[in-house]
C-alpha positions, 0 to 999 in steps of 0.5 A: 604039857607042864609037869604039875605036882599034886600033894595029898594025903588021906590023913588031911581028912582026920582034922575035924572041927565038927560037922557044921564047920565050913572048913571040913574034910568034905572040901578035900573029898570034893576036890579029889572027887572032881579030879577023878571024875574029870580024868585029871588026877592021873595026869598029875605027878603025885608027891607024897608028903612027909610031916614037917619037923619042928626045925622048919616049923619054928622058922616061922612059929615060936617054940612055945606055940608049937609046944603048946599045940602039942600039949593041947592036942586032945585024945578025944573030943575037941579043944578050942584054940580060938572062936573059929579054930579047934583041934580034934585028935587027928588035927596036929598030925594033919597040920604037921603033914600039911606043912610038910607037904609044901616042903615036899613040893618045894623039893620036887620043884627045885629038883626039877621033878615037877615044873610046879605043884598044887598042895591040896592040904588042910588045915590051911595056914595063912591066918596063923601067926607066929604065936597063935592059931586063928581063922581055921589055921594052925601052921602057916604052910606058905610062910614055912615053905618060903623059908624052906625055899631060902634056907634049904635050897638057897633061893634068895627072893620069894614072892607070895601071892595071896588071892584068898578072899580074907587077908593073910595076916599071918603071912604078912606078920611073918615077913613084915620087916623082911625084904627077902619075901614079897607079900601081895594080897587081894582081899575083901575089905573090910572083912575078916580078919580086919587087916590088910589096908593099903597103908600096910606096906612093911616096916624097917628093911621090909618097907615096900615089900608088902603090897595090899590091894583091899577090894570092896565086895562085889568085885569079879573076874574083870576087876581082879585081872586088872589088879593082877595086870596093873599092880602085881605084874610091875611090882614083881617085874621090879622084885624079880622073885626066884620062886612064887608061892600062891596062897590059893584060897577059892572063897572069892568065888561068887558062890562062896558062903563066907564072903561077897566077891564075884570071881568064877572058875574062869577068873581063877584060871586067868589069875593063875595064868598071870602068876605062871607068866611072871614065874616063867619070866623071872623064876624059871617057872617055879610056882608052888600053890597051896590051898587056903579057903573055899567053902562052896564044895562045887565052886571049890572043886571046879576052881581047883580043876581050872587052876590045875589045868592052867598050871599044866599048860605048856 
């Protein structure tokens, strides 16, 4: 059995955008509860997160943006950052700890304390661009982790696989002209945030290193798996990444209220297996998975459980 790391901290629950907001602390409570009920949690290698420092945050985000978040962080109540995204008193600390959790997981993977890792963090990150928050996201956790793989540990080529139902505009934005990070995304299209057309493929030296596969509503396990086998596998065979990062949103599940796809927990297991096989061939098995979306609590918890069970497979 593979050693799968698990990043979690109760301070992630302190980010609270209101009782009616879909990106709620209950998401992580549902995941942890499911892992406890099924007996899976004790088999995971706990990785204790530490807050990321601004030196790493600003590898991706503008200094003035980070400073602005600090100045905006409320002592009470909530401060709106965009129509969908706000901060409560515990939000900024949770965001630093979420980004830091991915870095702690990178360290554990590269140092071979674990074979792979899943980061049950919030707030999520893939919509956050260099200079502004959006789509429930403050810091782009996976983008920061990609730079950390490169600049802290010397890995050259990182691939990010984003299967969230919404396009990871922030991650694409971070690496659009950079051939050292390959960004692949499947997403419902057209849908929030409106980006991710097939013609968006990078620019300058990064041309060809962004690969968007926009999908129409209603696609399910069979269609997603075909995309991963027919498009992702050959693309990464050519790229030969040194590590893979998954932007693991589970909101393409058929029961999710924020989209119209038909993936199941079994489908997510199949996608996880494809990514693991690619990583085993080219990247010494190095897979870092980071939670993004997923808003039906039962579907989210079941999908994460399945995802982790595949990560644990020998």
